[in-house]
Steps between C-alpha positions, in 0.01 A plus 500: 500500500642846415622711788253781435200265508625341821550847649148601399336190646686524831428871538131452420482219757664727758257780410197274542644373830534857625145568381376196693670629814353844438145366464549281809608806697201694369271225629693449826493868600140529374570808290172667397311217673615268222509183711135545595399564138686191374380260770136609496450489123446206269737660248773564759746243364461639149564852632820387673620321186432806284672724755801268505522480118463876454766575761713216362506656155611834646760355738635261234543786254679713756717209612601418142569866422727530803680178405557618143626840612742333740654286229859591443660485159874452546581585139443873553781535752783468248602802299440442133684794349282551199566740217621841594296773344679806378381819657381746241654839558309800381721767352322828477560690182589866531289705261607858444218752533509843346384786713393821331693807600320724744195284544649236724258236372574175327347431161251243635338739744189685387530871440 
């Protein structure tokens, strides 16, 4: 099995495990009277399963994203050199400008 697929499956399993613990803690601490709602309803088990799956999708996605971002690629550490780019130097051209005698204005200025 490829390493990336194995990484994905393990991280999704960890995410769903964390989601199961989260839902168990929600029920244990009776957040928003959830334990009472689940135990006194005929659809309580279905609600817990849906809550676990929904949280599992979120936690698995976050867990896999963290695992991918923590991957380290050792090939980037070595200097590669590459091609050196020449720096373009801008030489400014000197353009002589005639100034009319007495006026003090250049020829491009409006009169």
